[in-house]
C-alpha positions in Angstrom: 15.9 -21.9 144.8 17.9 -20.6 141.9 17.3 -22.5 138.6 18.7 -21.8 135.2 16.6 -22.5 132.1 17.4 -25.2 129.5 19.6 -24.3 126.6 17.9 -23.5 123.3 18.9 -25.2 120.1 20.6 -22.1 118.7 22.7 -21.9 121.9 24.3 -25.3 121.4 27.3 -25.9 119.2 28.0 -29.2 117.4 31.6 -30.2 116.8 33.3 -33.2 115.2 34.8 -35.4 117.9 36.3 -38.1 115.8 36.4 -39.1 112.1 36.6 -42.8 111.0 37.6 -42.8 107.3 35.0 -44.4 105.1 32.6 -45.0 108.0 31.6 -41.7 109.4 32.1 -39.4 112.4 31.1 -38.9 116.0 29.7 -35.5 117.1 29.6 -33.7 120.4 27.4 -31.0 121.8 29.0 -27.9 123.3 28.1 -24.4 124.7 30.3 -21.4 124.4 31.2 -18.8 127.1 28.9 -16.1 125.6 25.9 -18.5 126.2 26.8 -18.7 129.9 27.2 -14.9 130.2 23.8 -14.3 128.5 22.0 -16.8 130.7 23.7 -15.4 133.9 22.6 -11.9 132.9 19.1 -13.0 132.0 18.6 -15.0 135.2 20.3 -13.1 138.0 21.1 -9.8 136.4 24.4 -8.4 135.1 25.3 -6.8 138.5 24.6 -10.0 140.5 27.3 -12.3 139.3 31.1 -12.2 138.9 34.0 -14.3 137.8 37.6 -14.6 138.8 40.5 -16.6 137.6 43.4 -18.2 139.4 46.4 -20.6 138.6 47.1 -18.8 135.3 43.5 -19.1 134.2 43.3 -22.8 134.8 40.7 -22.3 137.5 37.6 -20.1 137.3 35.3 -19.1 140.2 31.8 -17.9 139.3 30.0 -16.1 142.2 26.3 -15.2 142.4 24.9 -12.7 145.0 22.5 -14.3 147.4 20.0 -11.6 148.6 18.7 -13.8 151.5 22.2 -14.6 152.9 23.6 -11.2 152.0 26.8 -12.8 150.5 28.4 -14.1 147.4 28.0 -17.9 146.7 30.9 -19.3 144.7 31.5 -22.4 142.6 34.8 -23.2 141.0 36.2 -25.6 138.3 39.3 -26.2 136.2 39.7 -26.0 132.4 42.0 -27.1 129.7 43.9 -25.2 127.0 42.6 -25.0 123.5 44.7 -25.6 120.4 44.7 -21.9 119.5 45.2 -19.0 121.9 45.9 -21.3 124.8 45.6 -18.8 127.7 42.3 -17.3 126.3 40.9 -20.8 125.6 42.0 -22.0 129.1 40.1 -19.1 130.7 37.0 -19.7 128.6 37.0 -23.4 129.3 37.4 -23.0 133.0 34.5 -20.4 133.0 32.2 -22.8 131.1 33.0 -25.6 133.5 32.3 -23.4 136.5 28.9 -22.5 135.0 28.2 -26.3 134.6 28.6 -26.4 138.4 25.8 -23.9 138.6 23.7 -26.0 136.3 23.9 -24.0 133.1 23.8 -26.5 130.2 24.2 -29.5 132.5 21.7 -31.3 130.3 24.4 -31.6 127.6 25.9 -34.4 129.8 22.8 -36.5 129.0 23.3 -36.3 125.2 23.2 -39.6 123.3 26.2 -40.9 121.3 25.9 -39.0 118.0 27.2 -40.9 115.0 26.8 -39.7 111.4 27.6 -42.2 108.6 29.9 -41.3 105.8 27.1 -41.2 103.2 25.6 -38.2 105.0 28.7 -36.0 105.0 30.9 -34.5 102.3 34.1 -34.4 104.5 35.7 -33.6 107.8 35.1 -29.9 107.2 31.3 -30.1 107.2 29.5 -27.8 109.7 26.6 -29.1 111.9 23.9 -27.5 114.1 21.1 -28.6 116.4 17.9 -28.4 114.4 15.6 -29.4 117.2 16.0 -30.5 120.8 13.6 -31.6 123.6 14.8 -31.4 127.2 12.7 -32.9 130.1 13.8 -32.7 133.7 17.3 -31.6 132.6 17.6 -34.7 130.3 17.8 -34.6 126.5 14.9 -36.9 125.3 14.8 -35.9 121.6 17.4 -34.4 119.3 18.0 -33.8 115.6 21.2 -32.7 114.0 21.5 -30.8 110.7 24.5 -30.8 108.3 24.7 -27.1 107.4 27.0 -28.0 104.5 24.4 -30.2 102.7 21.2 -28.8 104.4 20.0 -32.2 105.4 19.0 -33.7 108.8 21.7 -36.4 109.4 20.9 -37.6 112.9 17.7 -38.0 115.0 17.1 -39.3 118.5 13.9 -39.7 120.4 10.6 -38.1 119.4 10.2 -34.3 119.7 7.3 -32.8 121.6 5.9 -29.6 120.1 5.0 -28.4 123.6 8.5 -28.8 125.1 10.9 -28.6 122.1 13.4 -25.8 122.3 14.0 -24.5 118.7 16.1 -21.7 117.3 14.4 -18.4 116.7 13.0 -18.1 113.1 15.4 -16.1 110.9 14.0 -16.9 107.5 11.0 -18.4 105.8 11.5 -22.1 105.2 10.0 -23.6 102.0 8.9 -27.2 102.6 10.6 -29.7 100.5 8.6 -32.1 98.3 8.7 -35.7 99.4 10.8 -37.8 97.2 8.8 -40.5 95.3 9.1 -44.0 96.7 10.2 -46.6 94.2 9.9 -50.4 94.7 13.7 -50.7 94.6 14.2 -48.3 97.5 15.0 -50.1 100.7 14.5 -48.8 104.2 17.8 -47.3 105.5 19.6 -49.1 108.2 19.0 -47.2 111.5 22.1 -45.4 112.9 23.3 -46.5 116.3 21.8 -44.5 119.1 24.0 -45.5 122.0 23.3 -43.5 125.1 25.6 -43.2 128.0 23.8 -45.7 130.3 24.9 -44.1 133.6 24.4 -40.8 135.3 27.5 -38.6 134.9 28.3 -37.2 138.3 32.1 -37.1 138.0 33.9 -33.9 137.0 36.6 -35.0 134.5 36.4 -37.0 131.3 39.1 -39.3 132.6 36.7 -40.3 135.4 33.9 -40.7 132.9 36.2 -42.9 130.8 36.8 -45.1 133.8 33.1 -45.2 134.7 32.0 -46.2 131.2 34.7 -48.9 131.1 33.5 -50.4 134.4 29.8 -50.0 133.6 30.1 -51.9 130.3 32.7 -54.5 131.3 35.3 -53.2 128.9 38.4 -55.3 129.4 41.8 -53.8 130.3 43.1 -54.9 126.9 40.3 -53.1 125.1 40.8 -50.0 127.2 44.5 -50.1 126.5 43.9 -50.2 122.8 41.7 -47.0 123.1 44.3 -45.3 125.2 47.0 -46.2 122.6 44.9 -45.3 119.5 44.0 -41.9 121.1 47.6 -41.2 122.4 46.4 -40.8 125.9 48.6 -40.5 129.0 48.0 -39.8 132.7 48.9 -36.1 131.9 46.7 -35.7 128.8 44.3 -32.7 129.0 40.6 -33.4 129.7 39.6 -32.6 126.1 41.8 -35.6 125.0 40.1 -37.9 127.5 36.7 -36.7 126.2 37.7 -37.9 122.7 38.9 -41.1 124.2 35.5 -41.6 125.8 33.7 -41.1 122.5 36.2 -43.5 120.8 35.5 -46.2 123.5 31.7 -45.8 123.1 32.0 -46.1 119.3 34.2 -49.2 119.7 31.7 -50.8 122.2 28.9 -50.1 119.7 30.8 -51.9 117.0 31.2 -48.7 114.9 35.0 -48.8 115.3 36.9 -52.1 115.2 
């Protein structure tokens, strides 16, 4: 049975999904198309997979050669345009989604809700990275996020296991920082919300995931309507906008956004 390995920390991008002025920001985990290409080459060989696009790049089909069957096995998915270079972004997004169908990076769908409070960022242009991640049975069980702008770890989830943690390859010697002295006045920080999606995501579009989260948590129609209005969503909104809407609703349900 064909199986693709888990993503390494250095193969996962972190992007800002939403900013709440004075409170903080929600982050999302992504992979890029180069990551998919590299893993396909690594796992099945550069000559044993191919991709094709249809419907003006909206759909992508990724095919892998099956030696036993003596034929190409194909999986297809649809993408959404990016804000810049729409056609190129559309082709890239549909390719990445088709690779999700093959199982590449599917563990990203199990990521917890990532919230970073305003005291841990300098602004909406901060850059973030995955410092450490542990994946067990295709589920993220531990995660830490680093603010590259400040150099600090700003989010942690679960407890990493040295045996199973996927970390980026070492690129430079890291000098351990001295622990800051503890003063009597110092109070323990209030733990950040670690709201996980409490359901297995099996649907294909974020609009479906939005509806599933609403039903799972008993979000009222009035509350959902507020999210839809605040995010400017319509039935024809691209999937990327519904993804932001989902993150907004999770934050609202967790009391982060009123």
